[in-house]
VEXDREN-2710 file (C-alpha; in Angstrom, 1 decimal):
% VEXDREN-2710
k/r/px/py/pz
1/MET/-61.0/19.5/-58.8
2/ALA/-64.4/18.0/-58.1
3/GLY/-67.9/18.4/-59.2
4/VAL/-70.1/18.0/-62.2
5/GLY/-67.9/19.9/-64.6
6/ALA/-64.9/17.7/-63.8
7/SER/-66.9/14.5/-64.2
8/ARG/-68.4/15.6/-67.5
9/MET/-64.9/16.5/-68.8
10/PHE/-63.6/13.1/-67.7
11/PHE/-66.3/11.3/-69.6
12/LYS/-65.8/13.5/-72.7
13/ILE/-62.1/12.8/-72.9
14/PHE/-62.2/9.1/-72.2
15/GLY/-65.3/8.6/-74.4
16/ILE/-63.3/10.1/-77.3
17/VAL/-60.3/7.9/-76.4
18/TYR/-62.4/4.7/-76.3
19/ALA/-64.1/5.7/-79.6
20/LEU/-60.7/6.1/-81.3
21/VAL/-59.5/2.7/-79.9
22/ALA/-62.7/1.1/-81.2
23/VAL/-62.1/2.6/-84.7
24/LEU/-58.6/1.3/-84.6
25/GLY/-59.9/-2.1/-83.5
26/PHE/-62.3/-2.3/-86.5
27/MET/-59.6/-1.2/-88.9
28/LYS/-57.0/-3.8/-87.6
29/GLY/-59.3/-6.7/-86.8
30/ASN/-57.7/-9.5/-84.7
31/GLY/-54.2/-9.0/-83.6
32/LEU/-52.1/-6.2/-82.0
33/VAL/-53.3/-2.6/-82.3
34/LEU/-50.4/-0.2/-82.4
35/GLY/-48.1/-3.1/-81.6
36/MET/-49.1/-3.0/-77.9
37/ILE/-52.9/-3.7/-77.4
38/SER/-54.2/-7.2/-78.0
39/ASN/-57.5/-7.0/-79.9
40/ASN/-60.4/-9.2/-80.9
41/THR/-64.0/-8.7/-81.9
42/ALA/-65.3/-8.8/-78.3
43/ASP/-62.8/-6.1/-77.3
44/THR/-63.7/-3.9/-80.1
45/TRP/-67.4/-4.1/-79.3
46/LEU/-66.7/-3.5/-75.6
47/HIS/-64.8/-0.3/-76.6
48/VAL/-67.8/0.8/-78.7
49/VAL/-70.2/0.3/-75.8
50/LEU/-67.9/2.1/-73.3
51/ALA/-67.5/5.0/-75.8
52/VAL/-71.2/5.4/-76.3
53/VAL/-72.0/5.4/-72.6
54/MET/-69.1/7.7/-71.7
55/LEU/-70.0/10.1/-74.5
56/PHE/-73.6/10.1/-73.4
57/LEU/-72.6/10.9/-69.9
58/GLY/-70.2/13.6/-71.0
59/PHE/-72.2/15.3/-73.7
60/GLY/-75.8/14.2/-73.4
61/ALA/-76.9/13.8/-69.8
62/SER/-78.4/16.9/-68.3
63/GLY/-77.6/18.2/-64.9
64/ASN/-81.2/18.3/-63.8
65/ARG/-82.2/16.1/-60.9
66/ALA/-85.6/14.4/-60.6
67/THR/-87.7/15.4/-57.7
68/VAL/-89.7/12.9/-55.8
END
């Protein structure tokens, strides 16, 4: 499976996953999230940034290419 459709689906799925992990990080604060993932403020903000970028690539970026 290759192509634009597969890439967009990848970014949609993992963007949602990272957004959920970021929400859990904000709710838990410092410590273990779900008893397995070490978390601190920097990790939470990293997950927010990754989620925003991935969701943009999955949902927002158009498939049009610029011509030169």
